[in-house]
C-alpha positions as CSV (number, residue, x, y, z in Angstrom):
1,M,0.0,0.0,0.0
2,V,1.2,3.5,-0.9
3,S,1.8,5.8,2.0
4,K,-0.1,9.1,2.3
5,E,3.1,11.0,2.0
6,K,4.2,9.2,-1.2
7,E,0.7,9.6,-2.7
8,F,0.8,13.3,-1.9
9,S,4.3,13.7,-3.3
10,Q,3.2,12.1,-6.6
11,L,0.2,14.4,-6.7
12,I,2.5,17.4,-6.3
13,K,4.8,16.2,-9.0
14,E,1.9,15.5,-11.5
15,H,0.4,19.0,-10.9
16,Q,3.5,21.1,-10.2
17,G,2.7,23.3,-13.3
18,L,-0.5,24.4,-11.7
19,I,1.3,25.5,-8.5
20,I,4.1,27.2,-10.4
21,K,1.5,29.2,-12.5
22,V,-0.3,30.4,-9.5
23,S,2.9,31.3,-7.8
24,R,4.2,33.3,-10.8
25,L,0.9,35.1,-11.4
26,Y,0.3,36.3,-7.9
27,T,3.8,37.4,-7.0
28,N,6.3,40.0,-8.3
29,T,9.7,38.6,-7.1
30,L,11.4,35.3,-7.3
31,E,11.6,35.1,-3.5
32,D,7.9,35.7,-3.1
33,E,7.2,33.2,-5.9
34,E,9.2,30.6,-4.0
35,D,7.5,31.4,-0.7
36,L,4.1,31.1,-2.3
37,F,5.0,27.8,-4.0
38,Q,5.9,26.4,-0.6
39,E,2.9,27.8,1.1
40,I,0.6,26.3,-1.5
41,V,2.2,22.9,-1.1
42,L,1.8,23.3,2.7
43,Q,-1.9,24.2,2.4
44,L,-2.5,21.3,0.0
45,W,-0.9,19.0,2.5
46,R,-2.9,20.4,5.4
47,S,-6.2,19.9,3.5
48,Y,-5.3,16.7,1.8
49,D,-7.2,14.5,4.2
50,T,-10.4,16.6,3.6
51,F,-10.4,16.0,-0.2
52,K,-13.3,13.6,-0.7
53,G,-13.2,13.3,-4.5
54,G,-16.4,15.3,-5.1
55,S,-14.5,17.2,-7.8
56,K,-11.5,16.6,-9.9
57,I,-8.2,16.7,-8.0
58,S,-7.0,19.6,-10.2
59,T,-10.2,21.6,-9.3
60,W,-9.5,21.1,-5.6
61,M,-5.8,22.0,-6.1
62,Y,-6.8,25.2,-8.0
63,R,-9.1,26.3,-5.2
64,V,-6.5,25.7,-2.5
65,A,-3.8,27.4,-4.6
66,L,-5.8,30.4,-5.5
67,N,-7.2,30.9,-2.0
68,T,-3.6,30.7,-0.7
69,A,-2.3,33.1,-3.2
70,I,-4.9,35.7,-2.6
71,T,-4.6,35.6,1.2
72,L,-0.9,34.8,1.8
73,F,0.6,38.3,1.6
74,R,-2.2,39.8,3.6
75,K,-0.9,37.8,6.5
76,K,2.8,38.9,6.5
77,T,3.2,38.1,10.2
78,R,2.4,34.5,9.7
79,S,5.5,32.2,9.5
80,P,4.5,28.6,8.6
81,Q,6.7,25.7,9.4
82,T,7.5,23.9,6.2
83,D,10.2,21.4,7.4
84,E,8.0,18.4,6.5
85,L,7.9,19.7,2.9
86,K,11.5,20.6,2.5
87,D,11.9,18.2,-0.5
88,F,9.7,20.5,-2.7
89,H,11.7,23.4,-4.1
90,H,10.3,25.8,-6.6
91,K,13.6,26.0,-8.6
92,D,13.5,22.3,-9.2
93,F,10.5,22.7,-11.5
94,I,11.7,25.6,-13.7
95,E,12.7,24.9,-17.3
96,D,16.1,26.0,-18.8
97,D,15.1,26.8,-22.4
98,D,16.0,30.6,-22.7
99,E,13.8,31.4,-25.7
100,K,10.8,29.6,-24.2
101,Q,11.4,31.2,-20.9
102,Q,11.4,34.7,-22.5
103,K,8.0,34.0,-24.1
104,V,6.7,32.6,-20.9
105,S,8.0,35.6,-18.9
106,L,6.3,38.0,-21.3
107,L,3.0,36.1,-21.0
108,Y,3.3,36.1,-17.2
109,K,4.1,39.9,-17.2
110,V,1.0,40.8,-19.2
111,I,-1.2,38.4,-17.2
112,K,0.0,40.0,-14.0
113,M,-1.5,43.3,-15.4
114,L,-4.9,41.8,-15.2
115,P,-7.2,41.9,-12.1
116,R,-6.9,38.8,-9.8
117,V,-10.1,37.0,-11.0
118,E,-9.1,37.5,-14.7
119,R,-5.6,36.1,-13.9
120,A,-7.2,33.0,-12.5
121,I,-9.5,32.6,-15.5
122,V,-6.6,32.9,-18.0
123,M,-4.4,30.5,-15.9
124,M,-7.1,27.8,-15.8
125,Y,-7.9,28.4,-19.5
126,L,-4.3,27.9,-20.4
127,D,-4.4,24.6,-18.5
128,D,-7.3,23.5,-20.7
129,L,-9.8,23.4,-17.9
130,P,-13.3,23.3,-19.2
131,Y,-15.4,26.4,-18.6
132,R,-17.6,24.4,-16.2
133,D,-14.5,23.8,-14.0
134,I,-13.3,27.4,-14.3
135,A,-16.8,28.6,-13.3
136,E,-16.9,26.2,-10.4
137,N,-13.5,27.2,-9.1
138,L,-14.4,30.9,-9.2
139,G,-18.0,30.8,-8.2
140,I,-19.3,32.3,-11.4
141,S,-21.6,31.0,-14.1
142,E,-20.2,29.0,-17.0
143,V,-21.5,31.6,-19.5
144,N,-19.8,34.3,-17.5
145,A,-16.5,32.4,-17.6
146,R,-16.8,32.1,-21.4
147,V,-17.7,35.7,-21.9
148,K,-14.8,36.9,-19.7
149,M,-12.3,34.6,-21.4
150,N,-13.3,35.8,-24.9
151,R,-12.8,39.4,-23.8
152,L,-9.5,38.5,-22.1
153,K,-8.1,36.9,-25.3
154,K,-8.4,40.2,-27.0
155,T,-6.9,42.1,-24.1
156,L,-4.0,39.7,-23.8
157,K,-3.2,39.9,-27.5
158,E,-3.1,43.7,-27.3
159,L,-0.9,43.6,-24.2
160,M,1.5,41.0,-25.7
161,E,1.9,43.2,-28.9
162,K,2.4,46.3,-26.8
163,H,5.0,44.8,-24.5
164,A,6.9,42.6,-26.9
């Protein structure tokens, strides 16, 4: 039988991109990005036992990650203990391809210009989540998620051209 820790570790490895995206989109410095990455992993670990499978694992992870990102820096005085999660380091999941990194960096830069909810919509859309899941994660209607994303596509295109 697989231990809870090994199962969780595999889950983090499979969905590391989700955590990295949230970390990048909701921070402005590498240090804050790394801190947020670790805080998201910690919050996922703390709530892992409560996940009952009522939704997809990625939907649950998005909810935890987004909630953590939005509230973390409001609570600057909080200093979580992350010793039990020391094997998960943000830098271990970053790619080395310079050209690709430049394009990704520009995309993150323009996405960061968007309001928080719109950032989340774009992030989940880029992860190919169905609009139903995007709507469920954000507590909006599926139609509203579609309309917002269609508007965001135009906005992102304009911002990418402007900042390229």
